[in-house]
Kinemage of the C-alpha trace (Angstrom):
@kinemage 1
@onewidth
@group {chain A} dominant
@subgroup {mainchain}
@vectorlist {calphas} color= white
{ca unk a 1} P 106.359 162.074 76.206
{ca unk a 2} L 109.165 159.597 76.635
{ca unk a 3} L 109.254 156.300 74.808
{ca unk a 4} L 108.365 154.487 78.005
{ca unk a 5} L 105.123 156.387 78.606
{ca unk a 6} L 102.008 154.927 77.096
{ca unk a 7} L 99.503 157.377 75.636
{ca unk a 8} L 96.456 157.754 77.806
{ca unk a 9} L 93.274 156.546 76.230
{ca unk a 10} L 90.058 158.226 77.257
{ca unk a 11} L 87.788 155.816 79.093
{ca unk a 12} L 84.296 157.270 79.336
{ca unk a 13} L 82.297 156.526 82.459
{ca unk a 14} L 80.016 153.536 82.319
{ca unk a 15} L 76.772 154.378 80.584
{ca unk a 16} L 73.843 153.949 82.922
{ca unk a 17} L 70.431 153.984 81.305
{ca unk a 18} L 67.785 156.057 83.090
{ca unk a 19} L 65.863 152.836 83.654
{ca unk a 20} L 68.390 151.913 86.329
{ca unk a 21} L 67.468 155.067 88.217
{ca unk a 22} L 63.828 154.029 87.914
{ca unk a 23} L 64.638 150.559 89.276
{ca unk a 24} L 66.383 152.137 92.278
{ca unk a 25} L 63.350 154.353 92.881
{ca unk a 26} L 60.982 151.389 92.612
{ca unk a 27} L 63.055 149.376 95.081
{ca unk a 28} L 63.215 152.279 97.534
{ca unk a 29} L 59.442 152.721 97.312
{ca unk a 30} L 58.813 148.959 97.384
{ca unk a 31} L 56.778 149.226 94.180
{ca unk a 32} L 56.606 146.766 91.313
{ca unk a 33} L 56.953 147.729 87.675
{ca unk a 34} L 53.362 146.622 87.140
{ca unk a 35} L 52.091 148.925 89.897
{ca unk a 36} L 54.218 151.784 88.545
{ca unk a 37} L 52.805 151.171 85.063
{ca unk a 38} L 49.262 151.286 86.441
{ca unk a 39} L 49.924 154.549 88.271
{ca unk a 40} L 51.571 156.180 85.249
{ca unk a 41} L 48.903 154.832 82.874
{ca unk a 42} L 51.656 153.285 80.745
{ca unk a 43} L 51.850 149.642 79.788
{ca unk a 44} L 53.941 147.230 81.843
{ca unk a 45} L 55.748 146.421 78.593
{ca unk a 46} L 56.739 150.070 78.141
{ca unk a 47} L 58.042 150.331 81.705
{ca unk a 48} L 59.999 147.118 81.196
{ca unk a 49} L 61.536 148.511 78.015
{ca unk a 50} L 62.560 151.717 79.818
{ca unk a 51} L 64.125 149.647 82.603
{ca unk a 52} L 66.055 147.566 80.053
{ca unk a 53} L 67.227 150.683 78.216
{ca unk a 54} L 65.438 149.682 75.006
{ca unk a 55} L 63.344 152.849 74.788
{ca unk a 56} L 64.032 156.394 75.875
{ca unk a 57} L 61.983 158.670 78.048
{ca unk a 58} L 59.846 160.980 75.946
{ca unk a 59} L 58.497 164.255 77.376
{ca unk a 60} L 55.098 162.595 77.864
{ca unk a 61} L 56.626 159.655 79.720
{ca unk a 62} L 58.724 162.051 81.815
{ca unk a 63} L 55.520 163.828 82.874
{ca unk a 64} L 53.898 160.511 83.774
{ca unk a 65} L 56.973 159.589 85.837
{ca unk a 66} L 56.828 162.991 87.566
{ca unk a 67} L 53.219 162.443 88.639
{ca unk a 68} L 54.155 159.210 90.402
{ca unk a 69} L 57.702 159.849 91.641
{ca unk a 70} L 57.430 163.582 92.438
{ca unk a 71} L 60.764 163.973 90.648
{ca unk a 72} L 60.466 166.710 88.017
{ca unk a 73} L 59.836 165.667 84.419
{ca unk a 74} L 62.952 167.615 83.439
{ca unk a 75} L 64.978 165.291 85.715
{ca unk a 76} L 63.786 162.197 83.831
{ca unk a 77} L 64.170 163.890 80.451
{ca unk a 78} L 67.698 165.047 81.321
{ca unk a 79} L 68.702 161.582 82.499
{ca unk a 80} L 67.625 160.235 79.135
{ca unk a 81} L 69.257 163.061 77.159
{ca unk a 82} L 72.558 162.571 79.006
{ca unk a 83} L 72.444 158.834 78.381
{ca unk a 84} L 71.624 159.230 74.684
{ca unk a 85} L 74.390 161.822 74.181
{ca unk a 86} L 76.977 159.667 75.957
{ca unk a 87} L 75.893 156.617 73.980
{ca unk a 88} L 76.267 158.492 70.672
{ca unk a 89} L 79.585 159.939 71.759
{ca unk a 90} L 80.884 156.486 72.671
{ca unk a 91} L 79.732 155.104 69.312
{ca unk a 92} L 81.837 157.715 67.512
């Protein structure tokens, strides 16, 4: 490296909480968070917290999401796992 070159600093991709994927799905399906909560048998507060990235997606929640979205529970769980790992990595 010459003296003129600046060292490259790793810039991780922007962290996107899985709740943003849920919001996109809700918009595409023209469904409110309240209706989604009713269909998943979760509270509107819980859905809101997922959307805001304040709570993760547990295996039980992933199954509830699967029943409504037809996207596999493993998809929702993996979205959350990827987000949590990236968040921890960025914190280090």
